[in-house]
N, C-alpha and C positions, 0 to 999 in steps of 0.2 A: 640302489636302482628302484627297489620296491617303494621306498619312501619319497621318491622324487615327485610322483603325482600328487601325493597327499600334501607335500610341502608347497607345490604350485597352487593347489586348491586353497590351502590355508592362507597363502600370500594374497590371492585374489580376494578372499573373503575379508581379510583384515584391512586391505587397502580400499575397499569399496566404501562409498559414501552416498548420501541421499542425493536425489536429483536436484533439489534446491541448492545444496552446497556446490554441486558440479556447475550448475548454471551461474551461481555467484562467482565462482572461480573463472569461468569463461568470460563473464562480463568484465571482471577486473583485468584479465589478460587482454581483452579487446581494447579496453580503455588505456592500458599501459602501452599497447602497440600503436594505437591511433587516438591520441588525446582529443583531436578535433571532433570526435563523436559526441563528447560531452559538451553540452551548451548550457550556460547559466541562463535560466529563463526567469523573468519577473512578471508576475501578474499583479496589476495595480489594484489595490484595495484602499479606498479613501479612509483616513483615520480620524475624521472629525467627529467628536462626540460632544455636541453641545445641544442643550435643550433650549428651544427658542423661548425668549421672554414674551409675555403678552399682557395686555391690559384688558380688563373686562368691566362691565357695568351691568347692574341689575336694578330694576325698579321693584320696590317692595311696598305694599300698602301698610302704612304706619298704624292704621286703625286696628288691624289684626294683631300687630305686634303689641300695641297697648292693651289689647284684650287678653294677652298672655299666651297667645298662640306662637308656635315656632313656624316661621315662614321659610319655604324653600323656593328659590328662583333659579331656574335653569338658564345657563348661558352657553355660548359657543365652546368655552374652554372648561366648563365644570358646573358646579352648583354653589350658589350663595345661600348660606343658612343664617337667618336673623331671628333672635329671640330677645325678650326683655326679662331680666332677673327681677322678680318682684320684691325681694328683700331689700335691695339697695338701689333699685331702679337703674341698674347698669344695662346698657345695650350690648349684646354679644353678637358679633358678626364673624362668621366663619366662611371659609371657601374650601370646597372639596374639588380638587383638580381632576379632570378626566385624564385617562391614560394618554400619553403622547408617544408617537412613534419616533424612534431615534435611528438615524441612518448611520451605519457603521461600515467603513471601508478601510482597507489596509493593503500593503503590498507584500506578497508572499514570494520569496526567492527560493528557487530549488534548481538542482542539476538534473538534467534529463539526457538520456542517450537518444541521439537522432539516428535513425536508420535510413538506408536508401529505399528504393522502390520495393515494397514487400512482395509483389508478384514475381519480380525477378529473383528474389531470394528463395521463393517457394520452388521455382523451376530448378534453380541450382541445388536446392535442398534435397530434391528427390534423387538426383544423380549422385550427390555427395553421400547421402544415406545409403544408396545402393552400393557405392564403392566401399564404404566402411563395412557394410554387411559382408560383401564379397571378401574383403581383406580379413575380417574376423573369421569367416568360414575357413579361408586358406590357412590362417594361423592356428586354427583349431585342428585342422586335419593334418597339418605338417608334423606335429609331435606324434600323432597316432601312427602315421605312416613310418616315422622313424622308429618307433617302438616295435611295430610289427616287423619291420625290416631287421631290426636287431634280434628279435626273437627267432625269426626264420633262419638268419645266418647262424645263430647259436645252435639251433636244432640241426641244421644241415651239417655243421662242423662236428657235432657229437655223433650223428649217424655215420659220418665219414670215418671218424675215429673207431667206432664200433665195428664198421665193416672191415677195416684194415687189421683189426686185432684178432 
């Protein structure tokens, strides 16, 4: 009898879990009871990754190139670089492309839980919480009343036996 209370407290402590685990368990139970709550949702994301091709043209003064200068000519899509190598008279032409923006889109599929009107759930949530709180208080008081009753009955019976003896 003395150990009953400690066993109950130990059982409550050992079976307790975090709020997140309880919430996950409730969600799993709700989905198991009502599978139509879970809806597969798809969000379209376009998956085309192509860099556009382009043609460009630049006008470079040849006299500056023959003089040995490196000429830079800016265009809409980058910069043209022209120089003349003096050792073998080779004309070098380069192009430095400007950064291009690439549009990336895809479709993301995921499951989500759809709930009814949240204001209605809040109204019901207050009374449901109140009922659970009242039930918890009653279930907490009932063992105390039972223990007190058991103790008083035992005390009364021992006094009665002492009085008769």
